[in-house]
C-alpha positions in Angstrom: 11.9 110.6 123.9 14.0 111.1 126.9 17.8 110.6 126.5 18.8 109.1 129.8 22.4 108.9 128.8 22.5 112.6 128.2 20.8 113.3 131.5 23.3 111.1 133.3 26.1 113.0 131.6 24.6 116.4 132.7 24.2 115.1 136.2 27.8 113.9 136.3 29.1 117.3 135.1 27.0 119.1 137.7 28.2 116.7 140.4 31.8 117.3 139.5 31.3 121.1 139.4 29.6 121.1 142.8 32.2 118.7 144.4 35.1 120.9 143.2 33.5 124.1 144.5 34.5 125.4 147.9 30.9 126.5 148.6 28.9 123.5 147.5 25.5 125.1 148.4 26.3 128.1 146.3 27.4 125.9 143.4 24.1 123.9 143.6 22.1 127.1 143.7 24.1 128.4 140.7 23.4 125.2 138.7 19.7 125.5 139.4 19.5 129.3 138.8 21.3 128.9 135.5 18.6 126.7 133.9 15.0 126.9 133.1 14.3 123.2 133.8 16.1 121.1 136.3 15.5 117.4 136.6 16.4 115.3 139.6 17.5 111.8 138.4 17.8 108.9 140.8 18.0 105.1 140.7 14.6 103.4 140.6 13.9 99.7 141.1 10.7 99.9 139.0 12.0 102.0 136.1 15.8 101.9 136.3 16.1 105.7 136.4 13.5 107.9 138.1 12.9 111.5 137.1 11.4 114.4 139.1 11.1 118.0 137.9 12.8 120.1 140.5 12.4 123.4 138.6 10.3 124.3 135.6 7.0 122.5 136.0 5.0 125.4 134.6 7.3 125.9 131.6 7.1 122.2 130.7 3.3 122.2 131.1 3.1 125.3 128.8 5.3 123.6 126.2 3.3 120.4 126.4 0.0 122.2 125.9 1.1 124.3 122.9 2.1 123.5 119.3 5.3 125.5 119.5 8.7 124.0 120.1 10.1 124.8 123.5 13.2 127.1 123.7 14.6 126.5 127.2 17.7 125.4 129.0 17.8 122.2 131.0 20.0 120.2 133.2 20.0 117.3 135.6 21.1 116.8 139.2 21.7 113.3 140.6 19.8 112.7 143.8 19.7 109.6 145.9 15.9 109.0 145.7 12.6 110.6 144.9 12.3 112.0 148.5 15.5 113.9 148.1 14.3 115.4 144.8 11.0 116.4 146.3 12.7 118.0 149.3 15.1 120.0 147.1 12.1 121.2 145.0 10.3 122.3 148.2 13.4 124.1 149.5 13.6 126.1 146.3 10.0 127.1 146.6 10.4 128.3 150.2 
C-alpha cells in the first residue's frame, strides 16, 4: 500500500532543501543521486495524487518480480504534472 502522506512529507522536505540551496539544480541532482528510487508526485484530477517513477524503474521491477523484500532508499519530488515528471526522467537518462 502506498503511503501518500509520507510521500508528500518527503516531497515537502526535498522542496525546502532545494529552495534553501544557492544552487538549486545541484540540490535537485543531489536529492536524486542520493536515492535508489525517486517518485515524482503531482496533483491528478482522476486519482487525487499522481505518481511517476523518475528513477529506479528497473529496481522496482526486480523487486516486484522476486520473492525477496526490497532493500532500497526512496524519496519523492513534487512536480506540477505528469509531463514535468516525464521530462525530468528523460533529462536524467540523457
